[in-house]
N, C-alpha and C positions, 0 to 999 in steps of 0.2 A: 589415561583412558582415551581410546580413539573415538573420534566422532567424525561424521561425514556431512558435508553440506550438499544437499540435493542428490544424494546417491540413490540407487535402486532400492526399492522396498521389498523385493521378492525374498531375499534371504531372511529378513525379519519375519515376514509372514509365514514362511515355511518353518522357521524355528518354533514359532508359537504353535503351529499345527502339530508338529512332532511332539511337543511337550504337553499337548492336550489343552492349549489355550482356548478360551471360550470366545464369544463374540467380542468384537473390538471395543465396544463401549458399554459393557456391563460395569457396574460400580466396582472399583478396585478394592479388594479386601485389605483392611489395615492401612489405607493410604495415609490418613491424617494422624494416626497415633502409632506409638511404638508397638504396642500389642505383643503378640507372640509370633509375629511373622518371621519366617526363616529366609534370610537373604543370601543368595549365592553371590558373594562379593567378587569372586574371580570372574564370573560371567558378567556381572555388572561392569567391571572395569574393562573387560575385553569387548563388550558389545559395541556395535557400530551405531551409535546414536545419531539420529537424523537432525540436522540443522538447516534452516533456510540459508541459502547462499547470501553472501554480502551483496549489497547494491554495488554494481560495477560500472554503471554508466554515469559519466559526468553530466552536469546540468547547467542550465542558464538560470538567471534570477527571474522571478516573476516581474514582468515589465510594469511600470507605473501606469495607472489607469485601466488595469486589466480586470477590475473587480466587478464590473457591471454585469447584471444578469441579462439585460436586453442588448441586442446587437447582432452583427453578422458573425459568421465563422471566420477564423483565420487559419485553420488547419483543414486541408482537403479531406474528404471522406476516405479516400484510398489510403492516406497516411494514417488515419485513425485505425483502419482495419489492420494495417501493418503493425502499428503500436500494440494493439490488443493481442494479435497472434504471437508476438514476441513473448508476451507474458502468460498467455494461456492458449496453447495451440489447439485445444479442444474445448471451446466454450459450450456451456450447457444451455442451448437455445432451441426454441421450437421453430426456427427459421435459420437460414444461413446467416453467418456473421455479417456478410455484405448487405443483406436485406435489412437487418436490424440497424446497422449503422446508417444506411440510407433513410430508414424510417425516421431516425433522429434528425437528420438534415431536412427532411420534408416537413415533419410536424413542427419542429422548432422554427424552421425558416418561415413557415406560414404565420406563426404567432409572434415573430420578432424576438424569440429567445435565442441566445447563442448556442448553436447546435453542438459544437465541439466541447464546450464546457459542460453542457447538460449531459452529454454522453460520458464525460469524465465523472460526473456525479453518479451515474448509473454504475460505472466501473468500481467506484468506491463502495457503493452500497452492496454490490454483488460479488466483490472480490474478483474483478475481471471476468464476470459471468461464470465463476466457479461455485458460488453459493456456499452453503455449509452452515448458515444460521437458521433463523426461524422461517424464512421465506424459501420456497422450493422452486426449481426452474419451471415446473409445469404451470405456475401461477402467472407467468408473463408479467410479473410485478418487478420492475427494474429499479425502483427507488424506495422500496420499503413502505409504500402507502398502507397505512393501517396496521403495520407491524410494530406494535408498541412494547415488545419484549415479553418475557415469561411465556414463551412458546406461542404467542399470538401471531399467526402467519400473515394476517392482513388481507388486502384485496386480491381478487383473482380476475384475470381478463382472458377472454376467449382466444385472442390472437396476440402475437407480439406487437403488431401495429397498434392495437388498442391500448396495450400496456404502455407503449411509448407515448401515445396521445395523452393518456391520463397523467403521466409524469410531466409532460410539457404544460398541460393545463394547470397542474398544481403549482408549478413554478410561476406561471402567468398570474395565478391568484395572489401570490406574494408580491410580484413585481409591477402589476398594472391593474387598474380597475376596468380596463377594456375587456369585454366578454370574449370568450374563445370564438373563433371563426367556424368551428364545427360543433356538433352536438356534444354536450358535456358528458364525459365518461368517467371523470375523476370523482369518486364517491365522496370526497371530502371538500370539493370546491365550494359548494353552497354553505357548508358548515363554516369554512374560513371566511367567506364573504359576509355571512349573517351574524356570526357570533364573535368574530375577531376584527372589528373595524380598525383596531390599532395595527393590524398586520396586513389586512386586505389592501393590496396595491401600494403598500408603504415600504416594502423591502426591496431596494433597488440593487443591492450588492450581494455577492455570494457570501461574504463574511457576515452579512446581516442574518444569514440563516443559522448562525452559531447559536446553539441552545434552543432553537425553534424547530428546525426540521429534524434535528437529532439531539437527544438529551443524554449526557450533559453537552457533548458536541462543542467544547470550548474553542476548538480550532477546525471545526467542520468545513467552513468555507475555504480556509487557507489550504487545507489538505486537497480539496478539489482543484484549486488553482495550481498547486505544486504539481499535481498529476497532469494538468493541462500543459504546464510549462515543460514537463518531461516529455510529453508527446511532441512538442515542437523541437526538442533538442536533436541536433543531427546525430544519426546513428551509424554513419559510414556507408550506408547502403547506396544512396543516390546523391550524396553531397560532394561537390567538387571543392578541392582545396583552393582553387582559383577564387571561388566565392568568398572564402575566408580572407584571402589577401585583399580582395576588393573591398570587403567590409572594413578592414583595418585602414586601408588607404583613404577610404571615404570618411571614416570617423576615427581619426588617430587619438582622440582624447576620450573615447568611449570605452569604458571597461568591458561592456558587453561584447564589443567587437573582438576584443582579444580573447574573451571567454569562448566565443563562437569558433575562432580559428584554433584556439588551443584544443577544443573538443575534437576538431577535425584531425589535428596532429595525434591526439590520444587514440582516436579510432584507427589510425594508421600505425599505431604502436611506436610512434616517434615521441617517446616520453620526455626526453630532454627538451625538445622544442615545445611540447605541450606545457611543461613546467615553466618554461621561460614566459610563455604567453599568460599563464595563470598568475605568475608573479607580477607581470606588467599590469594585469587587471587589478591586482591588489594595490599596486602603487597609485592607481587612479581612484580606487574605491576600496579602502580597507574594511568597509562594513559590508562587503558583498559576501553573504554566506555561501553562495554557489562557488565563488572563486576559492574560498578556503576548502570547501568540500572537494572540488576538482583537484586542487593541489594535493590534498590528502590521498586521494585515489592514485595520483601519479607517483607520489612518494612510496606508496605501497608497491606499485609496479616496479619501482627502482630499488626495492629492498631496503627501505628506510622506515621500519615500523615505528620507532620512537618519534621521528619527525612527523609521521602521519598522525599519531595521537595528538601531538601539539596542534596540528592544523585542524583536526576534528574539533578540538576544544575551542579554537578560534571561531569555527563555523557555528558552534553552539552558542558562543558568546554573542554572536550577531543574531542568531535565530534560535532561541532556547527550545522551541518545539520542532526542530528539524529531526524528524523521526528516522530518516535514512542515516543521518550522521550518528545518532545514538546507537542504532543497530550495528553499523560498521565499527563504531568505536568499541562496542561490547565484544565483538568477534576479535578485533585486534588485541584487546586486553586479554582475552582468553589465550590467544596465540603466545602472548608474552607471560602467561601464567599469573596474571593479576586478576584473580577471580573476584575480589571485592569490587574492583573497578568495573569488571564486566557486569556484575549484579546491579551495580548502581546505574549503569547505562540502560540495561533492560527494564529496570524499575521506572526510569524516566519515561520510556516509551509507554509503559502501562499507565503512568500518571496522566500523560497527554491523550493516550488512545487506549482505553481499557479493553477494547475488543481486539487487540493484537494477539492472536493465537501464537504466532511465531516468537514474539517476545516472551510470552509465558513458557513456551516450550524451551527457549534458550535458558531461562531461569532454571528450569528443571535440570538441564544438562550440566550447568555449573554446579548445582548441588550434588548431582551424581558424581562429578569429578571429585568433590570434597568428601564423598562417602556419606552424605546426609540424605539418606534414602526416604525418610518420612517427608522432608521438605520437597524432595524431588517428586515424590508421588503426588503430593498436594498440588504442585504446580502443573504436573501433567494432567491431573483431573481438571484444573481450571482451564487449561488450554483446550481440552476436549469439550468442555462446556461452551467455550467461545466459538469453536468451529469444529464440529464433529467430522467434517469432510477433509480436514487438513491431513494430507498423507503422511507428513512427518510426525505429526502428533499421534496419528493412528498407529504407525509403526513403533514409535517409542513406548506408547502405552501397552502395546501387545508384548513387547520385550520385557518391560518392567513387570507386567503381570506374570510372565513366565519365570522370571528370576527371583520373584519374591512370593513365597507361598506361606 
């Protein structure tokens, strides 16, 4: 059965229109039960099911001591703009992306909150400003304030600037007992200060937000820090290979120096040299999840799928909640026709992050390959409930509805 990663959705939408398909997110008939649904098995097998692409950028490890909520930025605002645009060229914002990013640096900088990490929290909450959950773009609510689930949309702010200010003030309430320097616009600031003395000013680390800012959120803070680390990783745009050599010469016993240079080689498509540096990093630190992950990416580029699976497994052994690794591992297992391994990989993502629509969507596609249409429909339904705006989920649901009547 063919499936496509990140391909155009036009054909799928036209197909549904021609077959009389209804609105994209009406409940699917007979999704969870066998019932009397008629399945066009040939069409199901030939359909171009949409999958999110594999994560393709190598990464650095989160540096020691990076967990503090308070502090200065380490990533320039312009670099954060570039990072966001690479992942969402058309963010749903009520101001320009540059203005919203600058608002984070202004508001967080005034209160002593790390602007770049706070912005990464907003990216996690909004899906890089794509939205799709209970909160809508017109609310200017970038951190899910008051959005408690079950279609509760949460707080609304009249301007993006005020939405950013409320986010920063709420972070400040967790991290410090010092009052905000501007008038309070966070509707939950006083509630936290008065009703939760065990939290007010007591949470100094991003990982301290686990299970507090988001529920269950077992790895909420870690995911924010991984995103922040990804934003710092060289992407080949403005990074000089000379810098990589200087880093290695200055720190010949530092695994991160070799990781950095290896990433520069990777971005230049010098995969043999990249692999050499990643292996050197592992000689210095066998517990580096990023080094194992980067090695797996390089092995895939060099046409070594079995070796890449082994490296992905090593990365997971170092960091069991490494979601990018689990997703790539699942796709690699699919390419090798190991569907059970693929299902296990996507299930692990959902165990750590139940709100991953792309993982639920991938589960559905594996079941479609196996001809298990009831299971596939059930997982497509779950994916749509997680994120109704996900274009891959939308296209797959439309096709599924068209081919199962």
